[in-house]
C-alpha positions as CSV (number, residue, x, y, z in Angstrom):
1,M,40.5,39.8,15.8
2,Q,41.0,36.0,15.7
3,I,43.8,34.3,13.7
4,V,44.4,30.6,12.9
5,G,47.8,29.2,11.9
6,I,48.2,25.7,10.4
7,D,51.3,23.8,9.5
8,T,51.3,20.5,7.6
9,G,54.4,18.5,8.3
10,G,55.6,15.1,7.2
11,T,54.1,13.3,10.2
12,F,51.8,15.8,12.0
13,T,49.5,18.7,11.1
14,D,49.5,21.4,13.8
15,T,47.0,24.2,14.5
16,V,47.3,27.3,16.7
17,I,44.2,29.5,17.3
18,L,44.8,33.0,18.7
19,T,41.5,34.3,20.0
20,G,40.4,37.9,20.4
21,D,40.4,37.5,24.2
22,G,44.0,36.3,24.4
23,R,43.5,32.6,24.7
24,I,45.4,30.1,22.7
25,G,44.1,26.8,21.3
26,V,46.3,24.1,19.9
27,G,45.7,20.9,18.0
28,K,47.7,18.1,16.4
29,A,46.6,15.4,14.1
30,L,48.4,12.9,11.9
31,T,49.1,14.2,8.4
32,T,47.0,12.3,5.9
33,H,49.3,11.9,2.9
34,G,47.4,11.9,-0.4
35,R,44.5,13.6,1.4
36,L,46.2,16.5,3.2
37,M,43.0,18.4,3.5
38,E,41.6,15.8,5.9
39,G,44.5,16.2,8.3
40,V,44.1,20.0,8.2
41,I,40.4,19.8,9.1
42,A,41.1,17.2,11.8
43,S,43.9,19.3,13.4
44,L,41.6,22.4,13.3
45,A,38.8,20.4,15.0
46,V,41.2,19.3,17.8
47,A,42.4,22.9,18.4
48,S,38.7,24.1,18.4
49,R,37.9,21.5,21.1
50,S,40.8,22.7,23.2
51,L,38.9,26.0,23.5
52,G,35.6,24.3,24.2
53,K,34.3,25.2,20.7
54,S,33.2,23.4,17.6
55,L,35.0,23.7,14.3
56,R,32.3,25.9,12.8
57,E,32.1,28.1,15.9
58,I,35.8,28.8,15.5
59,L,35.9,29.3,11.8
60,E,32.8,31.6,11.7
61,V,34.7,34.2,13.8
62,T,38.2,33.7,12.3
63,D,39.5,36.8,10.5
64,I,42.7,35.3,9.1
65,L,43.8,31.7,8.5
66,S,47.4,31.4,7.6
67,H,48.8,28.0,6.3
68,G,52.2,26.6,6.0
69,T,52.4,23.6,3.7
70,T,54.8,21.4,1.9
71,V,52.3,20.0,-0.6
72,G,54.4,21.3,-3.5
73,L,57.6,20.0,-2.1
74,N,56.0,16.6,-1.5
75,A,54.9,16.5,-5.2
76,L,58.5,17.3,-6.3
77,L,60.2,14.7,-4.0
78,T,57.7,12.0,-4.9
79,N,57.7,12.7,-8.6
80,A,53.9,13.4,-8.5
81,G,53.9,16.6,-10.4
82,A,52.3,17.5,-13.8
83,K,53.7,16.6,-17.2
84,V,55.3,19.8,-18.3
85,G,55.9,21.2,-21.8
86,L,58.6,23.8,-22.1
87,L,58.9,26.6,-24.8
88,V,62.3,28.1,-25.1
89,T,64.1,30.3,-27.6
90,S,65.2,28.2,-30.7
91,G,68.7,27.0,-30.2
92,F,68.5,26.8,-26.4
93,E,66.6,23.5,-26.1
94,A,69.5,22.0,-24.2
95,T,69.7,24.6,-21.4
96,L,67.8,22.5,-18.9
97,P,69.3,19.1,-19.8
98,M,72.9,20.6,-19.6
99,A,72.2,21.9,-16.1
100,R,75.5,23.9,-16.2
101,S,77.2,20.5,-16.2
102,N,76.3,20.3,-12.5
103,K,76.9,16.7,-11.3
104,V,78.0,17.3,-7.7
105,H,76.0,20.0,-6.0
106,G,73.3,18.7,-3.7
107,L,74.6,15.1,-3.6
108,P,75.1,13.5,-0.2
109,D,78.7,13.9,1.1
110,E,79.6,10.3,0.6
111,D,78.5,10.5,-3.1
112,S,80.1,13.9,-3.8
113,I,83.6,12.3,-3.4
114,N,82.7,9.2,-5.5
115,A,83.0,10.1,-9.2
116,L,81.0,7.0,-10.1
117,K,77.9,8.5,-8.4
118,W,78.2,11.9,-9.9
119,R,75.1,12.8,-11.9
120,K,73.0,15.7,-13.0
121,P,69.7,16.5,-11.4
122,D,66.8,14.5,-12.6
123,L,65.0,16.2,-15.5
124,L,61.5,17.5,-14.6
125,V,60.8,17.9,-18.3
126,P,61.9,15.2,-20.8
127,R,63.7,16.3,-23.8
128,R,60.9,15.5,-26.2
129,R,58.6,18.1,-24.4
130,I,61.1,20.9,-24.8
131,I,60.6,22.8,-28.0
132,G,62.3,25.9,-29.4
133,V,60.3,28.8,-30.9
134,R,61.8,31.2,-33.5
135,E,62.3,34.5,-31.8
136,R,65.2,36.6,-30.4
137,I,65.6,39.6,-28.1
138,D,69.0,41.1,-27.3
139,V,70.5,42.2,-24.1
140,D,69.0,45.7,-24.4
141,G,65.5,44.4,-25.0
142,N,65.5,45.0,-28.7
143,I,63.6,42.5,-30.9
144,I,66.1,41.0,-33.3
145,V,63.9,38.2,-34.6
146,P,60.1,38.7,-34.3
147,L,58.1,35.8,-32.8
148,D,57.0,33.3,-35.4
149,E,53.5,32.9,-34.2
150,E,52.5,30.1,-36.7
151,Q,55.5,28.0,-35.7
152,A,54.7,28.8,-32.0
153,R,51.1,27.5,-32.5
154,Q,52.4,24.3,-34.0
155,S,54.8,23.9,-31.1
156,I,52.0,24.3,-28.5
157,R,49.9,21.7,-30.3
158,Q,52.9,19.4,-30.3
159,L,53.3,19.7,-26.6
160,V,49.7,19.0,-25.9
161,A,49.8,15.9,-28.2
162,R,52.8,14.7,-26.2
163,G,50.8,14.9,-23.0
164,A,51.7,18.3,-21.5
165,E,49.5,19.2,-18.6
166,A,51.2,22.6,-17.9
167,I,53.3,24.9,-20.0
168,G,56.5,26.7,-19.0
169,I,57.9,29.6,-21.1
170,A,61.5,30.7,-20.7
171,L,62.9,32.9,-23.5
172,M,66.3,34.6,-23.8
173,W,66.5,38.1,-22.3
174,S,62.9,38.0,-21.2
175,P,63.8,39.8,-18.0
176,V,64.4,43.0,-20.0
177,N,61.6,42.5,-22.5
178,G,58.9,40.0,-21.8
179,S,56.6,40.8,-24.7
180,H,57.3,37.5,-26.6
181,E,56.6,35.5,-23.5
182,R,53.3,37.3,-22.9
183,R,52.3,36.7,-26.5
184,L,53.1,33.0,-26.2
185,A,50.9,32.8,-23.2
186,E,48.0,34.3,-25.2
187,L,48.6,31.7,-27.9
188,V,48.6,28.9,-25.3
189,A,45.3,30.2,-24.1
190,E,43.9,30.0,-27.6
191,E,45.4,26.6,-28.6
192,A,45.1,24.8,-25.2
193,P,42.6,26.7,-23.0
194,G,42.8,25.6,-19.3
195,L,46.4,24.6,-19.2
196,H,48.5,26.3,-16.5
197,V,51.1,28.7,-18.0
198,T,54.3,29.9,-16.2
199,L,56.2,32.9,-17.6
200,S,59.9,33.4,-16.6
201,S,59.5,37.2,-17.1
202,E,56.9,37.3,-14.3
203,L,58.0,34.5,-12.0
204,A,61.8,34.9,-12.0
205,P,63.1,37.9,-14.1
206,R,66.7,37.0,-13.4
207,I,69.8,37.0,-15.6
208,G,71.0,33.4,-16.1
209,E,69.0,31.2,-18.4
210,Y,69.6,27.9,-16.6
211,E,68.3,28.9,-13.2
212,R,65.4,30.9,-14.7
213,T,64.4,27.9,-16.9
214,A,64.7,25.4,-14.0
215,T,62.5,27.7,-11.9
216,V,59.9,27.8,-14.6
217,A,60.0,24.1,-15.1
218,M,59.6,23.4,-11.3
219,N,56.8,25.9,-11.0
220,A,54.9,24.4,-13.9
221,Y,55.5,20.9,-12.5
222,V,53.8,21.5,-9.1
223,A,51.3,24.2,-10.2
224,P,48.3,22.0,-11.1
225,L,48.5,19.9,-7.9
226,V,49.1,22.9,-5.6
227,G,46.4,24.9,-7.3
228,D,43.9,22.1,-6.8
229,Y,44.9,21.7,-3.1
230,L,44.5,25.4,-2.4
231,T,41.2,25.6,-4.1
232,S,39.8,22.4,-2.4
233,L,41.0,23.5,1.0
234,D,39.6,27.0,0.6
235,E,36.2,25.5,-0.4
236,A,36.3,23.1,2.5
237,L,37.0,25.9,5.0
238,R,34.2,28.1,3.5
239,D,31.8,25.1,3.8
240,E,32.6,25.0,7.5
241,G,31.8,28.7,8.0
242,F,35.2,30.5,7.3
243,S,34.7,33.8,5.5
244,G,38.0,35.5,6.3
245,L,41.4,36.1,4.6
246,F,43.2,32.9,3.5
247,L,47.0,33.3,3.5
248,I,49.9,31.0,2.7
249,V,53.4,31.2,4.3
250,T,56.0,31.6,1.6
251,M,59.6,30.3,1.6
252,G,60.9,33.8,1.1
253,G,59.4,34.9,4.5
254,G,56.0,36.3,5.4
255,A,52.6,35.3,4.1
256,R,50.6,36.1,0.9
257,R,47.1,35.7,-0.2
258,A,46.5,32.1,-1.3
259,S,44.8,33.3,-4.5
260,S,48.1,35.1,-5.5
261,L,50.1,31.8,-5.3
262,H,48.0,29.7,-7.7
263,D,50.2,30.8,-10.6
264,A,53.4,30.9,-8.5
265,P,53.4,27.9,-6.2
266,I,57.2,27.7,-6.3
267,H,57.1,30.3,-3.4
268,L,55.5,27.8,-1.0
269,L,57.7,24.7,-1.5
270,Q,59.4,25.1,1.9
271,S,56.8,27.2,3.6
272,G,56.4,25.0,6.6
273,P,60.0,25.2,8.0
274,V,60.0,29.0,7.2
275,G,57.1,29.5,9.6
276,G,59.2,28.2,12.4
277,I,62.2,30.4,11.8
278,M,60.0,33.4,11.5
279,A,58.5,32.6,14.9
280,A,62.0,32.2,16.3
281,R,62.9,35.7,15.2
282,Q,59.8,37.1,16.8
283,I,60.3,35.3,20.1
284,G,64.0,36.2,20.0
285,A,63.1,39.9,19.6
286,R,60.8,39.6,22.7
287,L,63.5,37.9,24.8
288,G,66.4,40.1,23.6
289,H,68.1,37.4,21.5
290,A,69.2,39.0,18.2
291,D,71.3,36.0,17.2
292,V,69.4,32.7,17.2
293,L,70.2,29.2,16.0
294,A,66.7,27.9,15.1
295,T,66.4,24.1,15.2
296,D,63.3,22.2,14.2
297,V,63.0,18.5,14.9
298,G,59.9,17.0,13.3
299,G,58.8,13.6,12.3
300,T,60.7,13.3,9.1
301,S,63.5,16.0,9.1
302,F,65.7,18.3,11.1
303,D,65.9,21.9,9.9
304,V,68.3,24.6,10.9
305,G,68.2,28.3,10.2
306,L,69.9,31.4,11.5
307,V,68.7,34.7,12.8
308,V,71.6,37.1,12.6
309,G,71.2,40.6,14.1
310,G,67.5,40.1,14.1
311,A,67.5,39.4,10.3
312,L,66.8,36.2,8.4
313,P,69.6,35.4,5.9
314,T,68.3,34.5,2.4
315,A,69.7,32.3,-0.3
316,S,69.3,34.2,-3.6
317,R,70.2,31.1,-5.7
318,P,68.9,28.2,-3.7
319,R,68.7,24.5,-4.6
320,I,65.8,22.3,-3.9
321,D,66.1,18.6,-4.6
322,R,69.4,19.5,-6.5
323,H,67.5,21.9,-8.8
324,S,68.9,25.5,-8.9
325,L,66.2,28.2,-8.6
326,A,66.1,31.9,-9.4
327,V,63.8,33.0,-6.5
328,P,65.1,34.1,-3.1
329,V,64.3,31.9,0.0
330,I,65.0,32.0,3.7
331,D,68.3,30.1,4.0
332,L,67.7,26.7,5.7
333,A,69.6,23.5,6.0
334,S,67.9,20.1,6.4
335,I,68.7,16.4,6.9
336,G,66.4,13.4,7.1
337,T,66.7,12.9,10.8
338,G,63.4,13.2,12.8
339,G,61.2,11.2,15.2
340,G,60.1,8.9,12.4
341,S,63.6,8.3,11.0
342,I,64.3,4.6,10.6
343,A,67.3,3.0,12.3
344,Y,69.1,0.1,10.7
345,A,72.4,-1.8,10.7
346,D,74.6,-0.9,7.7
347,P,74.8,-4.1,5.6
348,E,78.5,-3.5,4.7
349,L,79.9,-2.2,8.0
350,S,77.4,-3.7,10.5
351,V,77.2,-0.4,12.3
352,L,74.1,1.6,13.3
353,R,72.6,4.1,10.9
354,V,69.6,6.5,11.4
355,G,67.6,7.9,8.4
356,P,67.1,9.5,6.0
357,Q,64.3,7.0,5.4
358,S,61.2,7.8,7.5
359,A,58.2,5.9,8.7
360,G,56.1,9.1,8.2
361,S,52.6,9.1,9.6
362,M,51.4,5.9,7.8
363,P,52.2,3.5,9.2
364,G,54.5,5.6,11.4
365,P,56.8,4.4,14.2
366,A,55.9,1.0,15.6
367,C,54.8,2.5,18.9
368,Y,52.0,4.4,17.2
369,G,50.2,1.0,16.8
370,R,49.3,1.7,13.2
371,G,51.1,-1.3,11.6
372,G,54.7,0.0,11.7
373,T,57.4,-2.6,12.3
374,Q,60.7,-0.8,11.6
375,P,62.6,0.7,14.5
376,T,62.6,4.5,14.6
377,V,64.0,7.3,16.7
378,T,60.6,7.7,18.5
379,D,60.5,4.0,19.2
380,A,63.9,4.3,20.9
381,A,62.7,7.2,23.0
382,V,59.7,5.1,24.1
383,V,61.8,2.1,24.9
384,L,63.9,4.3,27.2
385,G,60.8,5.7,28.9
386,H,61.5,9.3,27.6
387,L,57.9,9.6,26.4
388,D,54.7,7.6,26.6
389,H,52.1,9.7,24.8
390,L,52.0,12.1,21.8
391,G,49.6,14.5,20.3
392,G,47.1,14.4,23.1
393,A,45.2,11.2,22.5
394,L,48.0,9.1,20.9
395,I,49.2,6.7,23.6
396,L,52.5,5.1,22.6
397,D,53.0,1.3,22.8
398,R,56.2,0.5,24.6
399,D,56.0,-3.3,23.9
400,A,55.6,-2.6,20.2
401,A,58.6,-0.3,20.3
402,R,60.7,-3.0,22.0
403,S,59.6,-5.6,19.4
404,A,60.6,-3.3,16.6
405,L,64.1,-2.7,18.1
406,A,64.8,-6.3,19.1
407,P,66.0,-7.6,15.7
408,L,68.3,-4.5,15.3
409,A,69.7,-5.0,18.8
410,G,70.4,-8.6,17.9
411,K,72.3,-7.7,14.8
412,L,74.4,-5.3,16.8
413,G,75.0,-7.6,19.7
414,L,73.3,-5.2,22.1
415,E,70.5,-5.3,24.7
416,I,67.4,-3.5,23.5
417,E,68.0,-0.5,25.8
418,E,71.6,-0.2,24.6
419,A,70.4,-0.2,21.0
420,A,67.8,2.5,21.9
421,E,70.5,4.7,23.5
422,G,72.7,4.1,20.5
423,I,69.9,5.3,18.1
424,L,69.4,8.5,20.1
425,R,73.2,9.1,20.2
426,V,73.5,8.7,16.5
427,A,70.5,10.9,15.8
428,N,71.7,13.6,18.1
429,A,75.2,13.5,16.7
430,Q,73.7,14.0,13.2
431,M,71.7,17.0,14.4
432,A,74.7,18.5,16.1
433,D,76.7,18.1,13.0
434,L,74.1,19.9,10.8
435,V,74.0,22.8,13.3
436,R,77.8,23.1,13.1
437,R,77.7,23.1,9.3
438,A,74.9,25.6,9.2
439,S,76.7,28.0,11.5
440,V,80.5,27.5,11.5
441,Q,80.8,26.8,7.8
442,R,79.0,30.1,7.2
443,G,81.4,32.0,9.4
444,H,79.3,32.1,12.6
445,D,80.5,31.0,16.1
446,P,77.7,29.0,17.8
447,R,78.9,30.4,21.2
448,N,77.5,33.8,20.2
449,F,74.0,32.3,19.6
450,V,71.0,31.2,21.7
451,L,69.7,27.9,20.4
452,Y,65.9,27.6,20.0
453,A,64.5,24.1,19.9
454,Y,61.0,23.5,18.5
455,G,59.0,21.0,16.5
456,G,57.3,18.0,18.1
457,A,60.5,16.1,18.8
458,A,63.1,18.9,19.6
459,P,62.3,19.2,23.3
460,Q,63.2,15.5,23.6
461,H,66.6,15.8,21.8
462,V,67.9,19.3,22.4
463,G,69.5,18.5,25.7
464,R,71.9,16.3,23.9
465,Y,72.5,17.8,20.4
466,A,72.9,21.4,21.8
467,A,75.4,20.2,24.5
468,E,77.8,19.1,21.8
469,I,77.8,22.5,20.1
470,G,78.4,25.1,22.7
471,V,75.8,27.9,22.7
472,K,74.9,30.7,25.1
473,A,71.6,29.1,26.2
474,I,68.8,26.9,25.0
475,V,65.2,28.1,24.7
476,I,62.3,25.7,24.3
477,P,59.3,27.9,23.4
478,R,56.0,27.4,25.1
479,L,54.4,26.4,21.8
480,A,57.4,24.4,20.6
481,P,55.3,21.5,19.1
482,E,53.2,23.9,17.1
483,F,55.9,26.5,16.6
484,S,55.7,26.6,12.8
485,A,51.9,26.9,13.0
486,W,52.3,29.8,15.5
487,G,54.8,31.4,13.1
488,A,52.2,31.1,10.4
489,A,49.5,32.7,12.6
490,S,51.8,35.6,13.7
491,S,53.4,36.3,10.3
492,D,53.1,39.7,8.6
493,M,52.1,39.8,5.0
494,R,55.2,40.3,2.9
495,T,56.0,40.2,-0.8
496,S,58.9,41.2,-3.0
497,Y,59.5,41.7,-6.6
498,E,62.7,42.2,-8.5
499,I,64.2,42.6,-12.0
500,E,67.7,41.7,-12.8
501,L,69.3,44.0,-15.3
502,P,72.2,43.7,-17.7
503,A,75.0,45.1,-15.5
504,R,75.8,48.7,-16.0
505,P,78.1,51.1,-14.0
506,L,76.0,52.6,-11.2
507,Q,77.3,56.0,-12.1
508,D,75.4,55.8,-15.4
509,F,72.2,56.1,-13.4
510,R,73.2,59.4,-11.7
511,D,70.4,61.9,-11.6
512,G,68.1,59.4,-13.2
513,E,65.0,57.5,-12.1
514,I,64.8,53.8,-12.5
515,D,61.4,53.1,-14.0
516,A,61.4,49.5,-12.7
517,F,60.9,50.7,-9.2
518,G,57.5,52.2,-10.0
519,R,56.3,49.0,-11.8
520,L,57.4,46.7,-9.1
521,E,56.0,48.9,-6.3
522,Q,52.6,48.9,-8.1
523,R,52.6,45.1,-8.2
524,A,53.6,44.8,-4.6
525,R,50.9,47.2,-3.4
526,G,48.3,45.4,-5.4
527,E,48.6,42.3,-3.2
528,F,47.5,44.2,-0.2
529,E,44.6,46.0,-1.7
530,G,41.6,46.4,0.6
531,L,43.2,44.9,3.7
532,A,43.9,48.1,5.6
533,E,40.4,49.2,5.1
534,A,39.2,46.0,6.6
535,S,41.2,46.7,9.8
536,L,43.1,43.5,9.4
537,A,46.5,45.1,9.0
538,G,48.5,48.3,9.2
539,A,49.8,50.5,6.5
540,V,52.0,49.1,3.7
541,E,55.7,49.6,4.3
542,I,57.9,49.7,1.1
543,R,61.6,49.1,1.0
544,R,63.6,49.8,-2.2
545,K,66.9,48.1,-2.9
546,I,69.4,48.0,-5.7
547,G,71.6,44.9,-6.4
548,L,75.2,46.0,-6.7
549,K,78.4,44.1,-7.7
550,F,81.9,44.8,-8.8
551,S,82.6,44.6,-12.5
552,R,83.2,41.1,-13.8
553,Q,81.9,39.5,-10.6
554,L,78.8,37.2,-10.6
555,H,77.2,37.7,-7.2
556,R,75.4,40.8,-6.1
557,I,74.7,42.5,-2.7
558,D,71.4,44.3,-2.2
559,I,71.6,47.7,-0.7
560,E,68.6,49.7,0.5
561,V,68.0,53.2,-1.0
562,P,65.7,55.9,0.3
563,S,63.8,56.4,-3.0
564,S,63.6,55.5,-6.6
565,R,65.6,58.5,-7.6
566,L,69.3,58.0,-7.6
567,G,71.0,61.4,-7.5
568,R,74.7,62.0,-6.8
569,A,74.2,61.8,-3.0
570,E,72.2,58.6,-3.1
571,I,74.7,56.9,-5.4
572,A,77.6,57.9,-3.1
573,A,75.8,56.5,0.0
574,A,74.9,53.3,-1.8
575,E,78.5,52.8,-3.0
576,A,79.8,53.3,0.5
577,A,77.2,50.9,2.0
578,F,78.1,48.3,-0.7
579,R,81.8,48.5,0.0
580,S,81.3,48.2,3.7
581,R,79.0,45.2,3.4
582,Y,81.4,43.6,0.8
583,E,84.3,43.8,3.3
584,Q,82.1,42.3,6.0
585,I,81.5,39.3,3.8
586,V,84.8,38.9,1.9
587,G,87.3,40.5,4.3
588,R,88.8,43.8,5.2
589,G,90.5,45.6,2.4
590,S,88.9,43.5,-0.3
591,A,86.7,46.3,-1.7
592,H,89.3,48.0,-3.9
593,A,88.6,51.8,-4.1
594,K,89.0,52.0,-7.8
595,S,86.9,49.0,-8.8
596,T,83.8,49.8,-10.8
597,I,80.5,49.2,-9.0
598,E,77.7,48.0,-11.3
599,L,73.9,48.0,-10.9
600,A,72.6,44.5,-11.5
601,A,69.1,44.5,-10.0
602,V,66.2,46.5,-8.8
603,V,64.2,45.1,-5.8
604,V,61.0,46.2,-4.1
605,E,60.0,44.6,-0.8
606,A,56.6,45.3,0.7
607,R,55.3,44.5,4.2
608,M,51.9,44.9,5.8
609,P,51.8,44.1,9.6
610,I,48.9,42.0,10.8
611,V,47.0,43.2,13.8
612,M,47.6,40.5,16.5
613,P,45.3,39.7,19.4
614,D,46.7,40.5,22.9
615,S,48.0,37.4,24.8
616,A,46.6,36.4,28.1
617,P,49.0,35.9,31.0
618,T,50.3,32.3,31.4
619,G,50.2,31.7,35.1
620,M,51.3,32.6,38.6
621,R,54.8,32.6,40.2
622,G,55.6,29.6,42.3
623,A,57.1,26.1,42.4
624,L,55.3,22.9,41.7
625,R,55.7,19.2,42.7
626,P,55.8,16.6,40.0
627,S,52.5,15.1,38.9
628,R,53.9,11.5,38.8
629,Q,57.0,9.4,38.4
630,R,58.1,7.4,35.4
631,R,60.9,4.8,35.1
632,A,63.4,5.9,32.4
633,W,66.9,5.1,31.2
634,F,69.7,7.6,31.5
635,G,73.4,6.8,31.1
636,G,72.9,3.1,31.0
637,R,70.7,2.6,34.0
638,E,67.0,2.9,34.7
639,Q,65.7,5.2,37.5
640,E,62.5,6.8,38.8
641,T,62.2,10.2,37.1
642,P,59.7,13.0,38.0
643,V,57.2,14.1,35.4
644,F,56.0,17.8,35.5
645,L,53.0,19.2,33.6
646,W,54.1,22.2,31.5
647,A,50.7,23.9,31.7
648,E,50.9,23.9,35.5
649,L,54.4,25.4,35.9
650,G,54.5,28.9,37.3
651,V,56.9,31.7,36.5
652,G,60.5,31.3,37.8
653,V,60.2,27.6,38.5
654,V,63.6,25.8,38.4
655,I,63.7,22.1,37.6
656,S,66.8,19.9,37.7
657,G,67.4,16.8,35.7
658,P,66.7,14.0,35.3
659,A,63.1,15.1,34.7
660,F,60.4,15.3,32.1
661,I,58.2,18.3,31.4
662,E,55.1,17.2,29.5
663,S,52.4,18.9,27.4
664,D,49.7,17.1,25.4
665,Q,51.9,17.5,22.3
666,T,55.5,16.9,23.4
667,T,57.9,16.0,26.2
668,A,60.9,18.0,27.2
669,V,63.7,15.7,28.5
670,I,66.0,17.3,31.1
671,Y,69.1,15.2,31.4
672,P,71.1,14.7,34.6
673,G,73.3,17.8,35.3
674,Q,70.9,20.1,33.4
675,T,68.3,22.6,34.7
676,V,65.5,24.5,33.2
677,T,63.8,27.8,34.3
678,T,60.3,29.0,33.2
679,D,59.7,32.6,32.2
680,V,56.5,34.7,32.1
681,D,55.5,33.5,28.7
682,G,55.8,29.8,29.6
683,N,59.1,29.2,27.7
684,L,61.8,27.0,29.1
685,T,65.4,28.1,29.3
686,M,67.9,25.3,29.7
687,T,71.4,25.3,31.0
688,V,74.0,23.9,28.6
689,P,76.7,21.8,30.4
690,A,78.2,19.3,28.0
691,V,76.2,16.1,28.6
692,H,78.7,14.1,26.5
693,K,81.4,14.8,29.1
694,R,79.3,13.1,31.7
695,W,78.4,10.1,29.5
696,P,80.9,9.6,26.7
697,S,79.2,9.2,23.3
698,P,80.1,6.0,21.4
699,S,82.8,6.1,18.8
700,I,81.9,6.4,15.1
701,G,82.9,2.8,14.7
702,E,80.6,1.7,17.5
703,F,77.3,3.2,16.5
704,A,77.6,5.7,13.6
């Protein structure tokens, strides 16, 4: 069994190859925006060479290739999606433009308190391409007004005439009866063959027409571009000899066949960051860490997620680019602070700012030598001597980095090295603030968590941003720079389907069988057809859940049930579990004993574990001398600093800071007063004394 994982980020595309004999190959290449497939192939080629093989030799014996990509998210954020036409129930054409009158959610903090900057999310579908069709279904699924097919045909032709390249269909009460939506899809196929069609009853059968309609619009917006990308990449891989199973990591967790996501690309919008947090959960389970703060520092962003009790919390009503969605995703928080984030002097306050604008991979930071001239976080690290190479062959230009920082330092009245230290302090403070918001504001004490640092830039920064938080320990995984790619390679196949129902008292379903369980389970099993027979995976595991809520409340809690039959005993157990979980979330005594519990949803989750290759041992026990010395700045002064090679460290080695631990893809910075210890898997565990107590951080007025 050989598995390949690939993650396309904003700056780098990473590859991890897990061979059948336990070896691991890694590769990193610059992401080629606008031509993402080229970066994928280049990264694959680098990883293949690390194993002494050609690209074709690797792909010909690869059984599974799993890919995390933000191609859909990039299309959304850059307004590069398709022109969408939307069909809704007549009278509800304003559902999307009204946006629940949401003018604040998702705005930056400084804008959310300024009423002059309040605005609704940008419309993905202009009003002229939203047309109502005559039909109506009621809350119980009864057809009140039959679909007017002739008017529907005219509406479809109108949308095509107005430039629609994809069609979304979101009708009232389609979650309980999707017959009108399915018929409209047939009419689109007749009137406009070849246009992509998204049905809300299949993609997001949720109660709440705004979120469901927004989800349909976003899916249709990115579908043509994502579909073309997946098809082109699949063909390119096949041309190079790949004949295995092509999977895509989904933002709901796990991986699915790429072919199953052509019609539902909404599920891969944030698939890259999700690969990292899934890997954090796996490594955490191996190291005995059930509660993990997962932090990912890449070239363009900083992402934070939680593993709580070994589980990944989900957001059932997430927002992406301020748009509310009706599909569950792994709960992540992000800011635009990464290695490529641009530093500048605020024109009004003359203080230092970092991000969210990024230099990306083209031209990239000035030190890349690709034409970049604006100062970035990576340039600051290079000026301070904290790193001098990246991605194997990419040698960083310190003189170019100094030239980029010089104008900014002049504006701030600082020496270049002082400006560089200021940039890192501001960036690290922003990262620490997001970690606090992602944990403390959700009711979790960071002191109960182990912090995992991964992504190409996290090993450089974690010694500072983690020290400001207060956590049990810091772990830098062996494959930190390629962690999301490793997460993709090691992910199980997972899928989930659900139907939200008009809320009814749970007791009404006593001794009854919910038919939806059978339909959803059949769809879930269909995605795994033929895989167990191919010896690629284990048996399918099915979990059934019911979404419960108290009467007149909006939010549900999903409770697992043993079977699709809800007899008296099953209902009593589900009610008890619901009340217990409700009090954990809301507070002791909040689940009133006489409050009616309602059934609001039926959920089926399916998992098929992938057969993983055994890992080879990483090395022998022992200490190691540094491979060289490098002059670097710490705490306002330059000093000779030892550099250790990560690949040559044995088990149980202890290294005290200041020091650097280098791999071809990243550099771990160990600050004075900190130590790291290596484990049997090659991971680094760092002590967490408060660095800022040794060297006070600048005040907000000085640098932030």
